[in-house]
Backbone as a printed PyTorch tensor [residue, N CA C, xyz], in Angstrom:
tensor([[[  65.2580,  -37.8400, -128.5290],
         [  65.9510,  -36.5640, -128.4500],
         [  66.7130,  -36.5070, -127.1280]],

        [[  67.9060,  -35.9860, -127.1900],
         [  68.7630,  -35.8940, -126.0210],
         [  68.3960,  -34.6680, -125.1910]],

        [[  68.3700,  -34.8440, -123.8830],
         [  68.0830,  -33.7200, -123.0010],
         [  69.2360,  -32.7350, -123.0140]],

        [[  68.8950,  -31.4560, -123.0080],
         [  69.8910,  -30.3970, -122.9240],
         [  69.8380,  -29.8610, -121.5050]],

        [[  70.8000,  -30.2810, -120.6890],
         [  70.8410,  -29.8890, -119.2860],
         [  72.0960,  -29.0710, -119.0190]],

        [[  72.0630,  -28.1720, -118.0350],
         [  73.2580,  -27.3990, -117.7150],
         [  74.2560,  -28.2210, -116.9080]],

        [[  75.5270,  -27.8870, -117.0770],
         [  76.5780,  -28.5130, -116.2580],
         [  76.3310,  -28.1010, -114.8070]],

        [[  76.3820,  -29.0310, -113.8600],
         [  76.1250,  -28.6760, -112.4560],
         [  77.1790,  -27.7420, -111.8760]],

        [[  78.3430,  -27.6640, -112.5070],
         [  79.4210,  -26.8310, -111.9890],
         [  79.4060,  -25.4240, -112.5740]],

        [[  79.3810,  -25.3140, -113.9150],
         [  79.5120,  -23.9990, -114.5540],
         [  78.2360,  -23.4820, -115.1960]],

        [[  77.2570,  -24.3510, -115.4350],
         [  76.0030,  -23.9330, -116.0270],
         [  75.9540,  -23.9680, -117.5440]],

        [[  77.0550,  -24.3620, -118.2100],
         [  77.0540,  -24.4600, -119.6690],
         [  76.1390,  -25.6070, -120.0790]],

        [[  75.3450,  -25.3800, -121.1200],
         [  74.4290,  -26.4170, -121.5810],
         [  75.2000,  -27.6060, -122.1430]],

        [[  74.7640,  -28.7920, -121.7660],
         [  75.3610,  -30.0260, -122.2580],
         [  74.4830,  -30.5620, -123.3860]],

        [[  75.0880,  -31.1930, -124.3630],
         [  74.3660,  -31.7530, -125.5090],
         [  73.6420,  -30.6730, -126.2970]],

        [[  74.1970,  -29.4700, -126.3190],
         [  73.5900,  -28.3750, -127.0590],
         [  73.9740,  -28.4200, -128.5320]],

        [[  73.5870,  -27.4140, -129.2310],
         [  73.8490,  -27.3100, -130.6640],
         [  75.3170,  -26.9240, -130.8860]],

        [[  75.9140,  -27.3870, -131.9700],
         [  77.3430,  -27.1470, -132.2070],
         [  77.6660,  -25.6600, -132.3610]],

        [[  76.7390,  -24.8400, -132.8570],
         [  77.0310,  -23.4050, -132.9770],
         [  77.1360,  -22.7510, -131.5970]],

        [[  76.4100,  -23.2720, -130.6340],
         [  76.5050,  -22.7750, -129.2560],
         [  77.9300,  -22.9790, -128.7320]],

        [[  78.4920,  -24.1570, -128.9730],
         [  79.8450,  -24.4440, -128.5100],
         [  80.8840,  -23.6540, -129.2930]],

        [[  80.6580,  -23.4430, -130.5830],
         [  81.5720,  -22.6240, -131.3850],
         [  81.6450,  -21.2080, -130.8180]],

        [[  80.5090,  -20.6530, -130.4340],
         [  80.4880,  -19.3140, -129.8670],
         [  81.1630,  -19.2790, -128.5000]],

        [[  80.9580,  -20.3120, -127.6830],
         [  81.6370,  -20.3760, -126.3850],
         [  83.1560,  -20.3750, -126.5610]],

        [[  83.6360,  -21.2300, -127.4680],
         [  85.0790,  -21.3160, -127.6870],
         [  85.6230,  -20.0440, -128.3170]],

        [[  84.8440,  -19.3890, -129.1870],
         [  85.2720,  -18.1190, -129.7660],
         [  85.4690,  -17.0820, -128.6620]],

        [[  84.5200,  -17.0010, -127.7450],
         [  84.6670,  -16.0790, -126.6130],
         [  85.8670,  -16.4530, -125.7550]],

        [[  86.0450,  -17.7270, -125.5100],
         [  87.1710,  -18.1810, -124.6800],
         [  88.5080,  -17.7420, -125.2860]],

        [[  88.6670,  -17.8860, -126.5930],
         [  89.9240,  -17.5340, -127.2490],
         [  90.1360,  -16.0240, -127.3300]],

        [[  89.0750,  -15.2310, -127.0850],
         [  89.1970,  -13.7760, -127.1130],
         [  89.2700,  -13.1640, -125.7160]],

        [[  89.4650,  -13.9630, -124.6790],
         [  89.5490,  -13.4570, -123.3080],
         [  90.7110,  -12.4770, -123.1880]],

        [[  90.5080,  -11.4130, -122.4400],
         [  91.5750,  -10.4400, -122.1970],
         [  92.5130,  -10.8780, -121.0820]],

        [[  92.0410,  -11.7510, -120.1960],
         [  92.8660,  -12.1420, -119.0450],
         [  93.9790,  -13.1210, -119.4110]],

        [[  93.9810,  -13.6590, -120.6160],
         [  95.0600,  -14.5300, -121.0800],
         [  95.0220,  -15.9490, -120.5470]],

        [[  93.9780,  -16.3100, -119.8510],
         [  93.9140,  -17.6540, -119.2620],
         [  93.8920,  -18.7400, -120.3180]],

        [[  93.4350,  -18.4180, -121.5230],
         [  93.3650,  -19.4110, -122.5880],
         [  94.7570,  -19.7980, -123.0950]],

        [[  95.7770,  -19.0370, -122.7300],
         [  97.1310,  -19.3060, -123.2140],
         [  97.9810,  -20.1280, -122.2480]],

        [[  97.4360,  -20.4950, -121.1050],
         [  98.1780,  -21.2890, -120.1220],
         [  98.2820,  -22.7260, -120.6240]],

        [[  99.4660,  -23.2970, -120.5220],
         [  99.6990,  -24.6650, -120.9850],
         [  98.9160,  -25.6630, -120.1300]],

        [[  98.3270,  -26.6610, -120.7480],
         [  97.6030,  -27.6800, -119.9820],
         [  98.5630,  -28.5810, -119.2070]],

        [[  98.1350,  -28.9990, -118.0490],
         [  98.8810,  -29.9340, -117.2220],
         [  98.5000,  -31.3480, -117.6370]],

        [[  99.4840,  -32.1500, -117.9950],
         [  99.2190,  -33.4950, -118.4820],
         [ 100.0830,  -34.4800, -117.7060]],

        [[  99.4720,  -35.5470, -117.2540],
         [ 100.1980,  -36.6320, -116.5990],
         [ 100.3180,  -37.8010, -117.5640]],

        [[ 101.4780,  -38.4220, -117.5750],
         [ 101.6650,  -39.6140, -118.3970],
         [ 101.4130,  -40.8490, -117.5430]],

        [[ 101.3600,  -41.9910, -118.1790],
         [ 101.1630,  -43.2400, -117.4530],
         [ 102.2940,  -43.4650, -116.4490]],

        [[ 103.5080,  -43.0660, -116.8070],
         [ 104.6450,  -43.2310, -115.8930],
         [ 104.4680,  -42.4090, -114.6190]],

        [[ 103.8280,  -41.2540, -114.7390],
         [ 103.6180,  -40.3920, -113.5760],
         [ 102.6850,  -41.0100, -112.5460]],

        [[ 101.7600,  -41.8440, -112.9870],
         [ 100.7400,  -42.3820, -112.0830],
         [ 100.8110,  -43.8980, -111.9320]],

        [[ 101.8610,  -44.5180, -112.4430],
         [ 101.9040,  -45.9840, -112.4130],
         [ 102.0230,  -46.5650, -111.0060]],

        [[ 102.4930,  -45.7780, -110.0350],
         [ 102.5890,  -46.2700, -108.6670],
         [ 101.2330,  -46.3880, -107.9820]],

        [[ 100.2260,  -45.7340, -108.5190],
         [  98.8890,  -45.7580, -107.9470],
         [  97.9070,  -46.2550, -109.0080]],

        [[  97.6280,  -47.5510, -109.0380],
         [  96.7650,  -48.0930, -110.0920],
         [  95.3160,  -47.6040, -110.0210]],

        [[  94.8840,  -47.1030, -108.8870],
         [  93.5050,  -46.6490, -108.7380],
         [  93.3520,  -45.1330, -108.8710]],

        [[  94.3690,  -44.4550, -109.3950],
         [  94.3130,  -42.9860, -109.4540],
         [  93.1330,  -42.4940, -110.2810]],

        [[  92.7620,  -43.2310, -111.3070],
         [  91.6570,  -42.8010, -112.1590],
         [  90.3100,  -43.0130, -111.4760]],

        [[  90.1920,  -44.0680, -110.6930],
         [  88.9190,  -44.4020, -110.0600],
         [  88.6210,  -43.5480, -108.8240]],

        [[  89.6570,  -43.1470, -108.0940],
         [  89.4680,  -42.3880, -106.8600],
         [  89.7420,  -40.9080, -107.1120]],

        [[  88.8230,  -40.2450, -107.8050],
         [  89.0310,  -38.8470, -108.1860],
         [  88.9930,  -37.8980, -106.9950]],

        [[  88.2700,  -38.2690, -105.9540],
         [  88.1430,  -37.3920, -104.7890],
         [  89.4830,  -37.1710, -104.0900]],

        [[  90.3270,  -38.1940, -104.0680],
         [  91.5740,  -38.1270, -103.3090],
         [  92.8150,  -38.2280, -104.1810]],

        [[  92.6630,  -38.1900, -105.4800],
         [  93.7800,  -38.3760, -106.3840],
         [  94.4970,  -37.0510, -106.6330]],

        [[  95.7820,  -37.0050, -106.3170],
         [  96.5850,  -35.8120, -106.5550],
         [  96.5830,  -35.3710, -108.0070]],

        [[  96.8210,  -36.2930, -108.9530],
         [  96.7860,  -35.8830, -110.3570],
         [  95.4380,  -35.3090, -110.7890]],

        [[  94.3270,  -35.9250, -110.3530],
         [  93.0080,  -35.4070, -110.7350],
         [  92.7830,  -34.0220, -110.1540]],

        [[  93.1590,  -33.8220, -108.9060],
         [  92.9830,  -32.5150, -108.2770],
         [  93.8420,  -31.4610, -108.9700]],

        [[  95.0800,  -31.8200, -109.3090],
         [  95.9720,  -30.8730, -109.9890],
         [  95.4550,  -30.5310, -111.3850]],

        [[  94.9750,  -31.5300, -112.1140],
         [  94.4570,  -31.2700, -113.4590],
         [  93.1850,  -30.4270, -113.3970]],

        [[  92.3350,  -30.6630, -112.4030],
         [  91.1260,  -29.8550, -112.2460],
         [  91.4580,  -28.4090, -111.9280]],

        [[  92.4440,  -28.2170, -111.0770],
         [  92.8660,  -26.8530, -110.7430],
         [  93.4640,  -26.1730, -111.9700]],

        [[  94.2300,  -26.9220, -112.7490],
         [  94.8210,  -26.3720, -113.9610],
         [  93.7350,  -25.9740, -114.9570]],

        [[  92.6790,  -26.7570, -115.0510],
         [  91.5780,  -26.4100, -115.9550],
         [  90.9420,  -25.0950, -115.5130]],

        [[  90.7520,  -24.9330, -114.2140],
         [  90.1840,  -23.6870, -113.6950],
         [  91.1100,  -22.5140, -114.0180]],

        [[  92.4170,  -22.7000, -113.8420],
         [  93.3860,  -21.6500, -114.1480],
         [  93.3610,  -21.2750, -115.6210]],

        [[  93.0190,  -22.2280, -116.4820],
         [  92.9560,  -21.9800, -117.9220],
         [  91.5900,  -21.4740, -118.3590]],

        [[  90.6620,  -21.2720, -117.4180],
         [  89.3460,  -20.7280, -117.7400],
         [  88.3580,  -21.7780, -118.2080]],

        [[  88.6090,  -23.0340, -117.8680],
         [  87.7180,  -24.1220, -118.2620],
         [  87.0350,  -24.7060, -117.0420]],

        [[  85.8910,  -25.3050, -117.2490],
         [  85.1710,  -25.9740, -116.1720],
         [  85.8620,  -27.2950, -115.8620]],

        [[  86.1200,  -27.5600, -114.6100],
         [  86.7550,  -28.8100, -114.2190],
         [  85.8440,  -30.0120, -114.3460]],

        [[  84.5550,  -29.7710, -114.4680],
         [  83.5850,  -30.8570, -114.5710],
         [  83.3370,  -31.2660, -116.0250]],

        [[  83.0260,  -30.2820, -116.8810],
         [  82.6640,  -30.6120, -118.2690],
         [  83.7530,  -30.2600, -119.2850]],

        [[  84.7390,  -29.4460, -118.8980],
         [  85.8380,  -29.1120, -119.7920],
         [  85.5470,  -28.0050, -120.7860]],

        [[  84.3920,  -27.4010, -120.6980],
         [  84.0420,  -26.3200, -121.6220],
         [  84.4070,  -24.9710, -120.9960]],

        [[  84.4840,  -23.9070, -121.8070],
         [  84.8360,  -22.5890, -121.2500],
         [  83.8900,  -22.1690, -120.1330]],

        [[  84.4850,  -21.7010, -119.0500],
         [  83.7110,  -21.2090, -117.9090],
         [  83.7520,  -19.6870, -117.9680]],

        [[  82.6720,  -19.0880, -118.4350],
         [  82.6130,  -17.6470, -118.6470],
         [  81.7420,  -16.9510, -117.6050]],

        [[  81.4800,  -17.6110, -116.4960],
         [  80.6430,  -17.0130, -115.4550],
         [  81.2350,  -15.6970, -114.9760]],

        [[  80.3770,  -14.6950, -114.8500],
         [  80.7770,  -13.4070, -114.3080],
         [  81.4890,  -12.4990, -115.2980]],

        [[  81.6880,  -12.9400, -116.5120],
         [  82.3940,  -12.1250, -117.4940],
         [  81.3940,  -11.2510, -118.2500]],

        [[  81.8430,  -10.0680, -118.6400],
         [  81.0210,   -9.1410, -119.4070],
         [  81.6920,   -8.8690, -120.7460]],

        [[  81.0510,   -8.0830, -121.5900],
         [  81.5980,   -7.7700, -122.9200],
         [  82.9600,   -7.0910, -122.8250]],

        [[  83.2160,   -6.3590, -121.7550],
         [  84.5020,   -5.6780, -121.5830],
         [  85.6520,   -6.6510, -121.3020]],

        [[  85.3330,   -7.8990, -120.9800],
         [  86.3520,   -8.8910, -120.6570],
         [  86.8920,   -9.6250, -121.8800]],

        [[  86.4320,   -9.2360, -123.0800],
         [  86.8370,   -9.9250, -124.3010],
         [  87.3880,   -8.9430, -125.3220]],

        [[  88.3960,   -9.4100, -126.0730],
         [  88.9120,   -8.6300, -127.1980],
         [  87.9080,   -8.7090, -128.3460]],

        [[  87.8990,   -7.6870, -129.1770],
         [  87.0740,   -7.7460, -130.3830],
         [  87.7780,   -8.6410, -131.4030]],

        [[  87.0560,   -9.0320, -132.4400],
         [  87.6520,   -9.8630, -133.4870],
         [  88.8100,   -9.1340, -134.1630]],

        [[  88.6900,   -7.8160, -134.3480],
         [  89.7520,   -7.0330, -134.9710],
         [  90.9980,   -6.9930, -134.0830]],

        [[  90.7970,   -6.7940, -132.7730],
         [  91.9290,   -6.7690, -131.8470],
         [  92.6560,   -8.1100, -131.8330]],

        [[  91.8980,   -9.1910, -131.8450],
         [  92.5150,  -10.5210, -131.8370],
         [  93.3160,  -10.7370, -133.1110]],

        [[  92.7900,  -10.3050, -134.2360],
         [  93.5040,  -10.4500, -135.5020],
         [  94.8320,   -9.6940, -135.4500]],

        [[  94.8180,   -8.4710, -134.9200],
         [  96.0510,   -7.6900, -134.7840],
         [  97.0310,   -8.3780, -133.8400]],

        [[  96.5420,   -8.9060, -132.7220],
         [  97.4110,   -9.6050, -131.7780],
         [  98.0150,  -10.8540, -132.4090]],

        [[  97.2030,  -11.6100, -133.1610],
         [  97.7210,  -12.8130, -133.8080],
         [  98.7890,  -12.4680, -134.8460]],

        [[  98.5820,  -11.3900, -135.5840],
         [  99.5920,  -10.9500, -136.5480],
         [ 100.8820,  -10.5570, -135.8400]],

        [[ 100.7590,   -9.8510, -134.7070],
         [ 101.9300,   -9.4460, -133.9410],
         [ 102.6740,  -10.6720, -133.3990]],

        [[ 101.9260,  -11.6480, -132.8700],
         [ 102.5550,  -12.8540, -132.3360],
         [ 103.2460,  -13.6420, -133.4400]],

        [[ 102.6280,  -13.7050, -134.6260],
         [ 103.2370,  -14.4200, -135.7490],
         [ 104.5250,  -13.7270, -136.1740]],

        [[ 104.5330,  -12.3890, -136.1690],
         [ 105.7360,  -11.6450, -136.5330],
         [ 106.8470,  -11.8820, -135.5070]],

        [[ 106.4890,  -11.8720, -134.2250],
         [ 107.4740,  -12.1370, -133.1730],
         [ 108.0410,  -13.5480, -133.2950]],

        [[ 107.2050,  -14.5130, -133.6000],
         [ 107.6690,  -15.8960, -133.7590],
         [ 108.6110,  -16.0010, -134.9570]],

        [[ 108.2780,  -15.3190, -136.0400],
         [ 109.1460,  -15.3380, -137.2230],
         [ 110.4970,  -14.7040, -136.9030]],

        [[ 110.5000,  -13.6210, -136.1380],
         [ 111.7560,  -12.9760, -135.7470],
         [ 112.5960,  -13.8960, -134.8740]],

        [[ 111.9500,  -14.6270, -133.9570],
         [ 112.6980,  -15.5690, -133.0980],
         [ 113.3030,  -16.6840, -133.9450]],

        [[ 112.5410,  -17.1880, -134.9140],
         [ 113.0640,  -18.2450, -135.7790],
         [ 114.2420,  -17.7390, -136.6160]],

        [[ 114.1930,  -16.4630, -136.9860],
         [ 115.2630,  -15.8750, -137.7910],
         [ 116.4690,  -15.5080, -136.9400]],

        [[ 116.3270,  -15.5680, -135.6160],
         [ 117.4340,  -15.2850, -134.7230],
         [ 117.5710,  -13.8200, -134.3690]],

        [[ 116.5220,  -13.0520, -134.5450],
         [ 116.5640,  -11.6040, -134.2260],
         [ 116.3080,  -11.3700, -132.7570]]])
């Protein structure tokens, strides 16, 4: 049996049950602060080809530091990559009904943009 230990950075359980992670991600997608909508920062091989050891030297690597900061900005743990919900309360999340209304509104706005309105 695999040990279920907390992430040393955010405290989220590692190797937990899949329903636990489904609930974490559900909460993450319902955040009111909008951090879940920030685009991820991605480096290509061309961006880091001048430094062949960029992957191995995470402590001093500019791309690793930038990607870790971007994960924090998006509400994710820079260590394990799972939602970091520390300090959040029930008031910090939209209800399922509110999210459904927001998604419908966003879909309507996207359709209007595609139609040229």
